[in-house]
N, C-alpha and C positions, 0 to 999 in steps of 0.2 A: 504493499499499499504506499502511496506517495507520502512523503514526510508532512506536507502541509495538511493532508487530510488526518493524519494521526494526530497531529497537534490540535486541530479543530475538534475531533471527536473526544479526545482526552480532556481538553479545556472544557468542552460542553458538559462532559460527564462530571467534572469537578463542580461546576455551577449547579447541575441537577442534584448532586449529592448535598452540597452545603445548604441548598434551599430546602431540600426534603428533611433534613435532620435538625434543622435550627428553628427559624422563626415560625414556619407553618405547622410544625409538629410538636413544639415545646409545650404549647398550651394543653395538648392532650396528655403528655408525660406528667406535667405538673398536677393534672387532676388526680392521677393515681398516686403521685408522690405525697401530695398534701394530705390525702386520706390516710395513707400508710404512716407517714411521720409526724402528723399532727401539726403541720405548719399552719401559719395564719395565711389568709389571701393576700395580706400586705407583704408578707415575706416572699410569697410566690410571685407577686407582681414586681417586686424589687429584683428578683433574679431575672426576670424577662427584661426589665429595664437596663440591667447591667449587660445583658447580651447586646442590646441595641447600642447603648453607650459605647461599649468597647469596639464594636463594629465601626461606628462613626469615627471615634477618636483615633483608631488604628488606620483609617483610610490613607493618610499621608505616608505610611510605612512602605507599601509595596514598591512605589517608584525608587525610594532610596535604596532598598534591598536589592531591587533589579539592577540598579547602577552598580552596587557594590559586588554582588554574587551572581548576577544573572537571573533570568525569569525562571528557569527550571529550578534552581535552588530556593528561590523565593516561594514557589508553589509547593515544593517538597516540605520546606519548613512550615508552611501554612497547614498542610495536611497533618504533620506531626503534632503541631500545636493543637489543632481541632481534635485530634485523637486523644491527647492528654486530657482535654477538657471533658470529652465523653468518659474517659476512664475514671477520672475524679468523680464524675456525676454517678458512676455505677457503684462507687464505693462510699458514698456519702453516709453520714449518720446525723450530721447537724447542718443547718443552713449556711453556715460559714464557708465551708468547703464547696457547697453548691454555688455560692456567689463567685468563688474562684473558677469554678468549672464553666459557668456561663460566660464569665469574662474571657477565659481562654478560647471558648467557642467563637465569640464575636471577633477576636483577633485572627483566629484561624480563617474564618469567613473572609475577611478583608484581604488576607494574604493570598487567597485562592481565586476570588472573583469579586468584581468583575475587572478591575484595572489590569492586572497581568494579562488576563485572556484577551481583552480588547486590544492590547498592544501586539499581542501574538498574531491575532487575525488581521489587524491592519497591515502588518508587515509580511505576513505569509501569503495574503490575498489582496495585494494592492489594486487589482483590477476588479475584484468582486467582494470587497470588504462589507458592503452593506447587506448583501445577501447572505454572507457567511455569519455576519453579526446577528441577523435575523434568526438564523438557525440557532445560534448560540443562546440568545436570550429566550427564544421559545423553548429550547430544551431545559433551560434553568426554571422557567416558569412551571414546566411540567412537574418538576420536583415538588412544588407546592401542592400539586393534585395527589401525588402518590404517597407523600410523606406521612400524613395522618393515617393513611390506610396501612402503611408498613408498620406504624407503631401499634395500631390497633390489632394487627395480626400477630405480632410477637408477644405483646402483653396479653392478648386474649388467649392464645395457645399456651403460654407458659405461666401466666399469671404473676410475672415478674417484671417490673419496670428496670430493675438492675440489669437483667439479661439483655433488654434493649440497648442500654447505654454501652454494655461490653461488646455487643454485636457491632454497634456503630463505631466504637474504637478500633476493633479489628478491621472493618471496612475501610477506616481512615488510613490504616497502615498499608492496606493494599492499594489505596489511591496514591499514596507517597511513592510506592513502587512503580505504579504506572506512570506518574509524572516523571520520575527518574529516567525511565526507559523511553518515553515518547516525546518529552517536551524539549524543543531546541529553539534558540533564538535565530530568526532569519536575519535580523539586523541587531548588532551588539547595542545594548543600552549605553550611551555615553553621557546622557544628562536626564534629569528628571523630567525636563520639559518635553523630551521625545515621548515619554509615557503619557503625560497629560494631554498631548496633542494628537495621540494616535487614533482616536475615534473621529477625527474631523473629515475623514473621507479618503484616506489612502493618499496616493500621489496627486490626485486631481482635486486640489484644493480650490476653494472659491476665492474671489477677490477679497482684500481686506475690508472689514466692517467700517462703515462710517462712524461707528460708536467706539469710544474707548471703554475699556472694562469698567474703570471708575465711574464714568458718567452713566453707564447702563445701570450699575449697582444702586446708584442714588436716585434713578428715575421712578416715578410713581408706578409705571407700567411693571417694572421689574419687581417692585416691592409688593404689589397685588398678586402677581403670579406666585411669588415665593410665599406669601401668606396662604394662598389657596393650597399650595403644595404642603405646607406645614400642617394645616388642618386636616387635609386628606390623610397624610401619614400618621398623624396622631391617632386619628380614629381608627385606621387599618391596623396599626400596632396594637391598640387596646383591644379591638375585636378579636385579633388573633390570640390575645392572651387569655380572653374570658369566655369565648363563645362555647367551647366544649363544657366548661363547668356550668355555664348558664343553661344550656340545653339539657345537661344531666340532672339539673334540679327539677326538671318536669317528670322525671321518672324514666326508666329504660337504660340507665347506665350511661356510659361515655361513648358507646358505639354511634348512636345517632349524632353526637356532636363531631365525632371524627369524619363521618360522611358529609356534614354540613360544611366543615372546613375544606374538604376536598372539592366539594361542589362550588365553594366560594373561589377557590384557587383556579378552578376550571373555567368558570364564567369570566374571571378576570383575565386569564390567559387569551381566551378567545376574543374578548373585547379589545385587548392590546393588539391583537393580530389583525383585526379588521379596521381599527380606528385610524390607522394611518392612511387607508384608502378613503375613508370617509372624510378625513381632514383635507383631502385634495378638492372635494366637491362642496363641503359644508364648512361654514366658518368654525375654525378650531376654538374660537372663544365661546361660541354657542355650545360646542360640545363639551368644553370645560364646565360651563355652567350647568348643562343638562346632566353630565356625569355626576357632578357634586349634588345636584338636586335629587337624583335617583338614589344616591347614597343616603341623603337626608331622610327620605321617605322610607327606605328599608330599615335604617336604624330606629326611626320612630315606631315602625310597626313591631319591631322586636321588643319594644317597651310594653305592648299589650298582648304579644302572643304568649300562649301558654301550652302549646303542643310542639313537639319536636319537628313534625312534618312541616308546619307552617314556619317555624324558625329556619329550616333548611331552605325554604322558598325564598325567604327575605335575605338569607345569607347569599343565595345566587344573585339576587337582584342587587345586593350590595356589591358584589364582585363585578357585575356588569358596570355599574357606575364608577367603580374604582378604575377599571381598565380604561375606559374613555376619558376620564378626567386627568389621569395621571399622564397618559401619552399626550393628551391634548396641551397640557402645560409645557411640556418639552417642545412641541411643534410651535407653540406661540413664542417661546424664547428664541427659537431658530428663525422664524419669520420676522419678528420685530427687530431683532439685533444683529442678524447675520451669522452665518456658520463659523466665520473666523473666530468669534469670541463666544459663541454658544456653548462650547464645552466648559469654559471657565465659569459661565453664568449657571449652568446646570450644577457645577461642582459647589458653588456658593449657595444656591438654593438647597441642594441636597444637605449641605452642612447644616443649614438652619433647621432642617427637619430632624436634626439630632435631638431637639427638644421633645420629640414625640415619645422618647423613652419615658417621659414623665407620666404618659397615659396609663400604662399597666400598673404603676405604682399607686397612682391615685384611684384607680379601679379597685385594687385590693384593699385599699384603706376604706373606701366607701362600703365595699361589701362586708368587711369585717364590722363596720359600725352600724350598717342598716340591714344586713343579711340579705342583700340583694344587689344585683348589677343594673337593675332598671334605672336608678338615678344617673348611673354612668351613661347609659344609652341616651337618656333624655338630654343630658349635657352635651353629648356628642352630636346629637341632632340639632341642638341649638348652634354648636359651632359650625356644623356644615351649613345651616341656614344663613349664618352671618357671612360665610365665605361665598354663598350663592348671591347674596345681596350686594356685597362689595364688588364682586366680579361682574355682576350684571349692571350695576349702576356706574362704576368708576373705570373699569378696565377697558382702555382704548389703546389703539396703536400709537406709539409716540410719533409726533409730528415730524420731528427732524432731530438729528443728533447735533449736539453742541459743536459750534465751530472750534477745530483745533488750530493752534498757532501755525501759521504758514499755509493754511488752506485757502486758496483763492476761489474755488468753486463752491457751489451750494453742497451741502453734506446731507441733503434728504436721502433717506434710506429707500433704495428701489425696491418695489414689490416683486418678489419672485414669481415667475409665471407658473412653476410647477414645483411641487415638493413631494418627495418619495420618502416614506417613513417605514422602517421595517422593525 
């Protein structure tokens, strides 16, 4: 098999694995661990928050390690760090060690995906990077579909959440070996900027943007898009952390919750897959507003739903809105400010969403205090409604970029005629 295909398959499998074993399935494992070890919902939420916080704070590490040691070593280290987190999780007796475990999981996630893989794909597939990245991100998203089902199968057959963690630790070791055998750099990493700019479209870069990064970051348009992304990510992270436990409270155990989580991930994946095509024909701003509005309705209905079947339906509706709103926000940054700086703007907006890790912690505290997650869903619906209102009323294309020193011509941003998103 050609080396570039080996790299693509291996990197995609890595993204699939980290997605399946961390954010999308942790809520299921926490449900069984809390019941077995007698932890509070606040402690459980804190462990989920530490996973997200570590993932966000570790995001600057991959480019630096790739420069020092190469991409292969970076991803191998990531798999070993991830596996050590799973091993600690399988051995825990107290919550302190589990906090360490989820922190290591978050660091391992960042070292494996997506930054190193995006660089590999951009350099190994310079003429077809968009299509290859589409395959990569779609594969990673599918990990969210099967992750809860894998946990449900292992825990359901064995009755042991510890066995699940130990199985994942063994799989991480196998992943490290796979990375060692298959991953190679097509272009040696000489600077961290190479990694940061890898997703800009391979060798066929667009013309420089009329906007500077600093001017774009302080514009009202960017701040509103970043706020919408922050709200969406906060609610998504919170839903992932509590949905299984909430549905289990209806009776029937945790299996219906695992199914609902998989359906949420599936609809979100499908929505992301088709929303790029829709964004070429329909205003991405309307798609953003509509997607957030759908999420708002779905979360609001979760407040009054008392059966597992209907909760699964609303979870699917939520996933649909999530897929459309999240990709539309990225499309808007690209259209409004140009591809040359879109990567940096996405990075800054994504960094702001690190505050979303407070959602699971707050949800756990509310559940311990009130005995229900319904107040959390109500507050989430309120935040989503606020994001809908601000985006609908105030989000507009920036009229023009600020004039830079030495610019003689008008710096109005041209409207691209077409846009393809994968």
